[in-house]
C-alpha positions in Angstrom: 43.1 9.4 -38.7 44.0 6.8 -36.1 42.4 3.4 -36.0 39.6 3.2 -33.4 40.9 -0.1 -32.1 44.3 1.4 -31.4 42.8 4.4 -29.8 40.7 2.5 -27.4 43.6 0.1 -26.6 45.9 3.1 -25.8 43.1 4.6 -23.7 42.7 1.3 -21.7 46.5 1.1 -21.4 46.5 4.5 -19.8 44.0 3.3 -17.2 46.3 0.4 -16.4 49.5 2.4 -16.2 50.6 3.4 -12.6 53.5 5.5 -14.0 52.4 9.1 -14.6 54.7 9.8 -17.5 53.8 6.5 -19.3 50.1 7.3 -18.7 50.5 10.7 -20.1 52.2 9.3 -23.3 49.3 6.8 -23.7 46.8 9.5 -23.4 48.6 11.7 -25.9 48.0 9.0 -28.5 44.3 8.4 -27.4 42.9 11.6 -25.9 42.1 14.8 -27.7 43.5 17.9 -26.1 40.3 19.2 -24.6 38.6 15.8 -24.1 36.0 15.4 -21.4 35.7 12.3 -19.2 32.7 11.6 -17.0 31.4 8.7 -15.0 29.0 8.4 -12.0 31.8 9.7 -9.6 33.5 12.5 -11.6 33.8 14.8 -14.6 37.1 16.1 -15.8 38.2 18.2 -18.7 41.5 18.0 -20.5 44.3 15.4 -20.7 46.2 16.5 -17.6 43.0 16.3 -15.5 42.4 12.8 -16.8 46.0 11.8 -16.1 45.5 13.0 -12.5 42.1 11.3 -12.1 43.6 8.0 -13.2 46.4 8.5 -10.7 43.8 8.8 -8.0 42.2 5.5 -9.2 45.6 3.8 -8.8 46.0 5.3 -5.3 42.6 4.1 -4.3 42.8 0.7 -5.9 46.5 -0.3 -6.2 47.0 -3.2 -8.6 43.5 -3.0 -10.1 43.2 -3.3 -13.9 40.7 -2.4 -16.6 39.9 -5.3 -19.0 38.2 -4.7 -22.3 35.4 -7.2 -22.5 33.9 -6.4 -25.9 35.0 -5.2 -29.3 34.5 -1.6 -30.2 31.2 -0.7 -31.8 31.6 2.5 -33.9 29.6 4.6 -36.3 29.6 8.3 -37.3 32.3 9.3 -34.8 30.5 7.5 -31.9 31.8 4.4 -30.1 30.8 2.1 -27.3 32.6 -0.8 -25.6 32.4 -2.7 -22.3 35.0 -3.4 -19.8 35.5 -4.9 -16.3 37.3 -3.6 -13.3 39.5 -6.4 -11.9 40.9 -6.0 -8.4 44.5 -7.0 -7.6 43.3 -10.4 -6.3 41.7 -11.1 -9.7 38.1 -10.7 -8.7 35.9 -8.7 -11.0 34.6 -5.7 -9.0 32.1 -4.4 -11.6 31.3 -4.6 -15.3 30.8 -1.3 -17.1 30.1 0.3 -20.5 31.6 3.4 -22.0 30.2 5.6 -24.7 32.6 7.8 -26.6 32.9 10.5 -29.2 35.9 10.8 -31.6 37.5 14.1 -32.5 38.3 14.8 -36.2 41.9 13.4 -35.7 40.4 10.1 -34.5 41.3 10.5 -30.8 38.7 10.4 -28.0 37.0 13.7 -27.5 34.6 12.4 -24.9 34.0 9.3 -22.8 30.9 8.8 -20.7 31.1 5.8 -18.5 28.4 3.8 -16.6 29.2 1.4 -13.8 27.3 -1.9 -13.5 24.3 -3.2 -15.4 21.6 -0.8 -16.5 18.7 -0.3 -14.0 15.8 -2.7 -14.2 12.8 -1.3 -16.1 9.9 0.0 -14.1 6.9 -2.3 -14.5 
């Protein structure tokens, strides 16, 4: 089983990789074959679909980077971590949180991402 720190680092590296082949290699280390990724804007299934989705991110925001801003909290095959989206000019666009599920081999089986802070509680 792979170390969760290494898996999340490879996953983040894939998001920061503009080269499709290098992104694919990073996700082969980090992403289970039938993994599911979802965030407020999309839901994709499978590694190839995630490779393509990240390519669209690079086309839309050239030079942007994902920065891990927390450690990885893990228990019973579940993980969570925070990250920030930094634009090419260095400004932070948004801070986010991902919740994940690990496959039996330790790779990511699912990531569910949320952008920005949680909503304010109703009074």
